[in-house]
C-alpha positions as CSV (number, residue, x, y, z in Angstrom):
1,M,67.1,100.9,83.4
2,I,66.7,104.3,84.9
3,P,69.1,107.0,84.1
4,W,71.7,109.0,86.1
5,E,70.4,112.1,87.3
6,E,73.1,114.8,88.2
7,L,72.0,116.5,91.4
8,E,75.0,118.6,91.3
9,R,78.7,119.6,91.2
10,A,81.4,120.7,93.5
11,P,85.0,122.0,93.2
12,V,87.5,120.2,95.1
13,P,89.9,122.7,96.8
14,G,93.5,122.2,95.4
15,G,91.8,121.3,91.6
16,G,89.4,118.6,90.4
17,E,85.7,118.3,90.9
18,L,83.1,116.0,92.6
19,T,79.7,115.3,90.9
20,L,76.7,113.8,93.2
21,L,74.6,111.8,90.8
22,R,70.6,109.6,91.6
23,R,69.0,106.9,90.2
24,G,66.3,106.0,91.5
25,D,67.0,105.5,95.2
26,E,71.0,105.0,94.6
27,F,73.4,107.7,94.6
28,S,76.7,108.1,93.4
29,I,79.9,110.6,94.1
30,R,82.3,110.7,91.3
31,A,85.9,112.6,90.4
32,G,85.4,112.9,86.7
33,T,84.3,109.7,85.4
34,Q,85.8,107.7,88.8
35,E,82.9,106.2,90.6
36,L,84.4,106.9,94.4
37,M,81.1,105.7,96.2
38,N,78.0,104.1,95.5
39,S,75.3,104.1,98.4
40,R,74.9,100.2,97.2
41,M,78.8,99.4,98.0
42,H,79.2,100.1,101.7
43,G,80.2,96.8,102.9
44,S,83.9,97.7,103.0
45,E,83.5,101.2,104.3
46,E,81.5,100.0,107.3
47,A,84.5,97.4,107.9
48,L,87.1,100.0,108.0
49,A,85.3,101.2,111.1
50,E,84.6,97.4,112.6
51,L,88.1,96.4,112.2
52,G,89.8,99.5,113.1
53,C,88.1,99.9,116.0
54,A,88.0,96.2,117.2
55,G,91.2,96.1,119.1
56,L,91.3,99.3,120.7
57,P,92.3,99.3,124.3
58,R,89.5,102.0,125.0
59,V,86.0,101.6,123.1
60,G,83.7,103.2,125.3
61,D,85.5,106.3,125.5
62,A,87.7,106.4,122.4
63,F,88.7,109.1,120.4
64,V,88.5,108.4,116.7
65,L,89.6,110.3,113.6
66,V,87.5,109.6,110.6
67,G,89.3,111.0,107.1
68,G,86.9,111.3,104.5
69,L,83.0,111.4,105.0
70,G,82.0,109.6,102.2
71,M,77.9,108.9,102.4
72,G,78.5,108.7,105.8
73,F,78.6,104.5,106.5
74,T,82.1,104.5,108.1
75,V,81.0,107.3,111.0
76,R,77.6,105.4,111.4
77,A,80.0,102.0,112.1
78,C,82.0,103.7,114.5
79,L,79.0,105.2,116.5
80,D,77.6,101.7,116.4
81,R,80.5,100.5,117.6
82,L,81.7,102.6,120.3
83,G,80.1,103.7,123.5
84,P,78.5,106.7,124.9
85,G,81.4,108.5,126.2
86,A,83.3,108.1,122.7
87,R,84.4,111.1,120.3
88,V,84.1,110.8,116.3
89,E,86.0,113.5,114.4
90,V,85.6,113.6,111.2
91,A,87.6,115.6,108.6
92,E,86.2,116.2,105.0
93,L,88.2,118.3,102.7
94,V,85.2,119.0,100.1
95,P,82.6,121.2,102.0
96,A,79.8,120.2,99.6
97,V,80.0,116.7,100.5
98,V,79.0,117.9,104.5
99,R,76.0,119.6,103.1
100,W,75.1,116.7,101.2
101,N,75.3,114.4,104.0
102,R,73.1,116.5,105.9
103,G,71.0,117.1,103.0
104,P,70.0,114.1,100.5
105,L,72.1,111.8,101.6
106,A,71.5,111.8,105.4
107,H,69.2,109.2,105.5
108,L,71.5,106.5,103.6
109,A,73.6,106.2,107.0
110,G,70.9,106.9,109.5
111,R,72.2,111.0,109.7
112,P,75.2,110.2,111.6
113,L,76.2,113.8,111.9
114,D,73.0,114.6,114.3
115,D,75.0,112.4,116.8
116,A,76.4,114.6,119.7
117,R,79.6,112.4,119.8
118,V,80.7,113.6,116.1
119,R,82.5,116.6,115.3
120,V,83.3,117.6,111.7
121,F,86.3,120.0,110.5
122,E,85.6,120.7,106.8
123,D,89.4,120.8,106.1
124,D,92.4,118.5,105.0
125,V,92.8,115.4,106.8
126,G,96.3,116.2,107.0
127,E,96.3,119.0,108.7
128,V,94.3,117.8,111.3
129,I,96.7,114.8,111.8
130,R,99.8,116.9,111.7
131,A,98.5,118.9,114.5
132,A,97.3,116.4,116.6
133,R,100.2,114.3,119.1
134,E,99.3,111.2,120.9
135,V,95.7,111.6,121.2
136,Y,93.4,109.5,119.1
137,D,92.9,105.7,119.9
138,A,91.9,105.2,115.4
139,I,92.7,107.0,112.1
140,L,90.2,105.8,110.0
141,M,91.3,106.9,106.6
142,D,89.1,106.9,103.1
143,V,90.3,109.9,101.4
144,D,91.0,108.2,97.9
145,N,90.5,105.4,96.0
146,G,93.4,103.9,98.3
147,P,96.8,105.4,98.6
148,A,96.7,107.0,95.4
149,A,95.6,110.5,95.9
150,L,92.9,110.3,93.1
151,T,90.7,112.9,94.5
152,S,93.4,115.8,95.5
153,E,97.0,115.7,94.3
154,A,98.0,117.4,97.5
155,N,96.5,114.0,99.3
156,A,99.4,112.3,98.1
157,R,101.9,113.2,101.2
158,L,99.5,111.5,103.4
159,Y,100.6,108.1,102.0
160,G,104.2,109.0,102.0
161,A,107.0,108.5,104.9
162,G,106.0,112.1,106.3
163,G,102.5,111.7,106.2
164,L,102.8,108.4,107.9
165,A,105.1,109.5,110.4
166,E,102.8,112.6,111.3
167,A,99.9,109.4,111.8
168,A,102.1,107.8,114.0
169,R,102.8,111.2,116.4
170,A,98.9,111.6,116.1
171,L,98.2,108.0,117.6
172,A,97.9,107.5,121.3
173,P,99.4,104.2,122.5
174,G,98.0,101.5,121.2
175,G,95.9,103.2,118.5
176,V,95.7,101.9,115.0
177,Y,95.7,103.4,111.5
178,A,93.4,102.2,109.2
179,L,93.3,102.4,105.2
180,W,90.5,101.6,102.8
181,S,91.5,101.0,99.2
182,P,89.9,99.5,96.1
183,A,93.0,96.9,95.7
184,D,96.5,96.0,97.5
185,D,99.5,98.0,96.9
186,R,102.5,96.6,98.2
187,R,104.5,99.0,98.3
188,F,102.1,101.2,100.5
189,T,102.3,98.3,103.0
190,E,106.3,98.4,103.1
191,R,105.9,102.1,103.6
192,L,103.8,101.3,106.7
193,R,106.1,99.1,107.7
194,R,109.4,101.3,107.4
195,A,107.0,104.1,109.2
196,G,106.9,101.8,112.5
197,F,103.9,99.8,112.2
198,E,102.8,96.1,112.6
199,V,100.8,95.6,109.5
200,R,98.2,93.0,108.2
201,T,95.9,93.7,105.5
202,E,92.4,92.3,105.3
203,R,89.9,91.6,102.0
204,V,86.5,92.1,102.9
205,P,83.3,92.7,100.4
206,A,82.6,95.9,99.1
207,R,78.7,94.9,99.9
208,R,77.4,92.8,102.6
209,G,76.5,89.2,101.2
210,G,79.5,89.3,98.9
211,G,80.7,90.4,95.4
212,A,84.0,92.4,94.7
213,R,86.5,92.5,97.4
214,H,88.3,95.7,98.8
215,V,91.5,96.1,100.8
216,L,91.8,97.3,103.9
217,W,95.2,98.1,105.9
218,L,95.2,97.8,109.7
219,A,98.4,99.0,111.2
220,R,99.6,99.3,114.9
221,M,102.8,101.0,116.1
222,V,105.5,98.6,117.2
223,P,106.4,99.2,120.8
224,A,109.6,100.7,121.2
225,A,112.3,97.9,122.6
226,P,112.8,99.1,126.0
């Protein structure tokens, strides 16, 4: 067995640390001892974009926000599904993750940050959402291991009533809020419903071809009664 090689460590704004590791042609990003992502398991990250964008009223010129860059697989899946007039904004809290995606990780998802449709913010996705009003056709969230704020304690607000209300205001009519998680959380489903969303969950393979399954929440605002 080839041992893991530590390539770099990077602080997380607000506390904590991420580690980038490589073993042969496999890459891993970890928070402490918890693996956040692995280059061999990205089927569910791609499904986040595929299902989150599937029912949009606009596709060719859609405006999508991706919360959390990861290894670029969700952004790549967005670009492959959306048209040439689309725009994809990426909010990534940790500047080193952006740098890794332009460097040692760039080839994994086919260099999505080089696409002219992509704009990257090295910023808290909550701040990006808070500043928006009815602009995004989809908000795709993968900034933690689900609604548990593992990467940054400050992210906990994203999954509470206030954060979900801000996400609802940031969505254009008919827009979709989608979130990735390694496991289901019924309390989060109820919070989404109380925030006015129609919600469904999907269990999708962690990697193409089967194996473990992850959970996606797909939520759309319920139209106000006339």
